[in-house]
N, CA, C and O atoms as a GROMACS GRO file, in nm:
protein
  164
    1MET      N    1   0.348  -2.362   1.140
    1MET     CA    2   0.212  -2.409   1.164
    1MET      C    3   0.196  -2.456   1.308
    1MET      O    4   0.090  -2.507   1.344
    2THR      N    5   0.298  -2.439   1.390
    2THR     CA    6   0.289  -2.484   1.529
    2THR      C    7   0.218  -2.382   1.614
    2THR      O    8   0.159  -2.416   1.717
    3ARG      N    9   0.221  -2.254   1.573
    3ARG     CA   10   0.157  -2.149   1.652
    3ARG      C   11   0.050  -2.079   1.567
    3ARG      O   12   0.083  -1.988   1.491
    4PRO      N   13  -0.074  -2.121   1.578
    4PRO     CA   14  -0.181  -2.060   1.497
    4PRO      C   15  -0.212  -1.917   1.542
    4PRO      O   16  -0.268  -1.839   1.464
    5SER      N   17  -0.178  -1.883   1.666
    5SER     CA   18  -0.207  -1.748   1.715
    5SER      C   19  -0.123  -1.645   1.640
    5SER      O   20  -0.172  -1.536   1.610
    6THR      N   21   0.001  -1.679   1.609
    6THR     CA   22   0.086  -1.584   1.538
    6THR      C   23   0.039  -1.568   1.395
    6THR      O   24   0.044  -1.458   1.341
    7SER      N   25  -0.006  -1.677   1.333
    7SER     CA   26  -0.053  -1.668   1.195
    7SER      C   27  -0.181  -1.587   1.187
    7SER      O   28  -0.201  -1.509   1.094
    8SER      N   29  -0.270  -1.604   1.286
    8SER     CA   30  -0.395  -1.529   1.286
    8SER      C   31  -0.367  -1.380   1.307
    8SER      O   32  -0.430  -1.296   1.244
    9SER      N   33  -0.274  -1.349   1.396
    9SER     CA   34  -0.239  -1.209   1.418
    9SER      C   35  -0.172  -1.152   1.295
    9SER      O   36  -0.191  -1.035   1.262
   10PHE      N   37  -0.093  -1.234   1.227
   10PHE     CA   38  -0.027  -1.188   1.105
   10PHE      C   39  -0.130  -1.157   0.997
   10PHE      O   40  -0.119  -1.056   0.927
   11PHE      N   41  -0.230  -1.244   0.984
   11PHE     CA   42  -0.333  -1.220   0.883
   11PHE      C   43  -0.419  -1.100   0.922
   11PHE      O   44  -0.472  -1.030   0.836
   12ARG      N   45  -0.433  -1.078   1.053
   12ARG     CA   46  -0.511  -0.963   1.097
   12ARG      C   47  -0.435  -0.834   1.068
   12ARG      O   48  -0.497  -0.730   1.044
   13LEU      N   49  -0.303  -0.840   1.070
   13LEU     CA   50  -0.224  -0.720   1.042
   13LEU      C   51  -0.195  -0.704   0.894
   13LEU      O   52  -0.162  -0.595   0.848
   14GLU      N   53  -0.208  -0.812   0.818
   14GLU     CA   54  -0.168  -0.807   0.679
   14GLU      C   55  -0.268  -0.729   0.594
   14GLU      O   56  -0.228  -0.657   0.503
   15THR      N   57  -0.397  -0.743   0.623
   15THR     CA   58  -0.496  -0.679   0.538
   15THR      C   59  -0.491  -0.526   0.545
   15THR      O   60  -0.489  -0.463   0.439
   16PRO      N   61  -0.489  -0.463   0.663
   16PRO     CA   62  -0.477  -0.317   0.666
   16PRO      C   63  -0.344  -0.269   0.609
   16PRO      O   64  -0.337  -0.161   0.551
   17PHE      N   65  -0.240  -0.349   0.626
   17PHE     CA   66  -0.109  -0.310   0.573
   17PHE      C   67  -0.110  -0.312   0.421
   17PHE      O   68  -0.048  -0.226   0.357
   18LEU      N   69  -0.180  -0.408   0.362
   18LEU     CA   70  -0.187  -0.414   0.216
   18LEU      C   71  -0.268  -0.298   0.161
   18LEU      O   72  -0.235  -0.242   0.057
   19THR      N   73  -0.375  -0.261   0.231
   19THR     CA   74  -0.454  -0.147   0.186
   19THR      C   75  -0.375  -0.018   0.200
   19THR      O   76  -0.386   0.072   0.116
   20PHE      N   77  -0.295  -0.010   0.307
   20PHE     CA   78  -0.210   0.107   0.326
   20PHE      C   79  -0.104   0.115   0.217
   20PHE      O   80  -0.074   0.223   0.168
   21LEU      N   81  -0.049   0.001   0.180
   21LEU     CA   82   0.051   0.000   0.073
   21LEU      C   83  -0.013   0.040  -0.059
   21LEU      O   84   0.050   0.110  -0.139
   22ALA      N   85  -0.136  -0.002  -0.083
   22ALA     CA   86  -0.203   0.033  -0.207
   22ALA      C   87  -0.230   0.183  -0.213
   22ALA      O   88  -0.211   0.245  -0.317
   23LEU      N   89  -0.275   0.241  -0.101
   23LEU     CA   90  -0.299   0.384  -0.097
   23LEU      C   91  -0.170   0.462  -0.112
   23LEU      O   92  -0.166   0.565  -0.179
   24LEU      N   93  -0.063   0.413  -0.048
   24LEU     CA   94   0.066   0.480  -0.058
   24LEU      C   95   0.117   0.476  -0.201
   24LEU      O   96   0.167   0.576  -0.253
   25TYR      N   97   0.105   0.360  -0.266
   25TYR     CA   98   0.149   0.347  -0.405
   25TYR      C   99   0.067   0.438  -0.496
   25TYR      O  100   0.122   0.497  -0.589
   26TYR      N  101  -0.063   0.448  -0.471
   26TYR     CA  102  -0.149   0.533  -0.552
   26TYR      C  103  -0.114   0.680  -0.535
   26TYR      O  104  -0.110   0.755  -0.633
   27SER      N  105  -0.088   0.722  -0.410
   27SER     CA  106  -0.054   0.862  -0.385
   27SER      C  107   0.081   0.896  -0.446
   27SER      O  108   0.098   1.004  -0.502
   28ILE      N  109   0.177   0.804  -0.436
   28ILE     CA  110   0.308   0.829  -0.496
   28ILE      C  111   0.296   0.835  -0.648
   28ILE      O  112   0.362   0.916  -0.713
   29ASN      N  113   0.211   0.750  -0.703
   29ASN     CA  114   0.190   0.752  -0.847
   29ASN      C  115   0.131   0.885  -0.891
   29ASN      O  116   0.172   0.941  -0.993
   30GLN      N  117   0.034   0.936  -0.815
   30GLN     CA  118  -0.028   1.064  -0.848
   30GLN      C  119   0.073   1.178  -0.836
   30GLN      O  120   0.076   1.268  -0.920
   31LEU      N  121   0.156   1.173  -0.731
   31LEU     CA  122   0.254   1.279  -0.712
   31LEU      C  123   0.360   1.277  -0.821
   31LEU      O  124   0.414   1.382  -0.858
   32LEU      N  125   0.390   1.159  -0.872
   32LEU     CA  126   0.494   1.149  -0.974
   32LEU      C  127   0.440   1.183  -1.113
   32LEU      O  128   0.515   1.232  -1.197
   33THR      N  129   0.313   1.157  -1.138
   33THR     CA  130   0.261   1.177  -1.272
   33THR      C  131   0.206   1.318  -1.293
   33THR      O  132   0.206   1.368  -1.406
   34TYR      N  133   0.158   1.383  -1.188
   34TYR     CA  134   0.099   1.515  -1.206
   34TYR      C  135   0.198   1.621  -1.254
   34TYR      O  136   0.164   1.696  -1.345
   35PRO      N  137   0.319   1.632  -1.198
   35PRO     CA  138   0.412   1.734  -1.249
   35PRO      C  139   0.450   1.711  -1.394
   35PRO      O  140   0.470   1.807  -1.469
   36PHE      N  141   0.461   1.585  -1.436
   36PHE     CA  142   0.496   1.559  -1.575
   36PHE      C  143   0.384   1.603  -1.668
   36PHE      O  144   0.410   1.653  -1.778
   37TYR      N  145   0.260   1.584  -1.626
   37TYR     CA  146   0.148   1.624  -1.710
   37TYR      C  147   0.135   1.776  -1.716
   37TYR      O  148   0.095   1.831  -1.818
   38THR      N  149   0.169   1.844  -1.608
   38THR     CA  150   0.156   1.989  -1.606
   38THR      C  151   0.271   2.055  -1.680
   38THR      O  152   0.256   2.165  -1.732
   39ASN      N  153   0.386   1.989  -1.685
   39ASN     CA  154   0.501   2.048  -1.754
   39ASN      C  155   0.490   2.034  -1.905
   39ASN      O  156   0.560   2.103  -1.979
   40ARG      N  157   0.404   1.945  -1.951
   40ARG     CA  158   0.388   1.929  -2.095
   40ARG      C  159   0.312   2.047  -2.153
   40ARG      O  160   0.217   2.095  -2.092
   41PRO      N  161   0.354   2.095  -2.269
   41PRO     CA  162   0.286   2.210  -2.333
   41PRO      C  163   0.151   2.172  -2.393
   41PRO      O  164   0.082   2.256  -2.450
   0.00000   0.00000   0.00000
């Protein structure tokens, strides 16, 4: 809490990174689930 500039920059970088992680997790989920659904008879 001694350096508010670092915390503000961290919060500024955290939000796009979280959205990127969410999109990455969603894309990986789609890539992992689609072949299993297509392989089912």
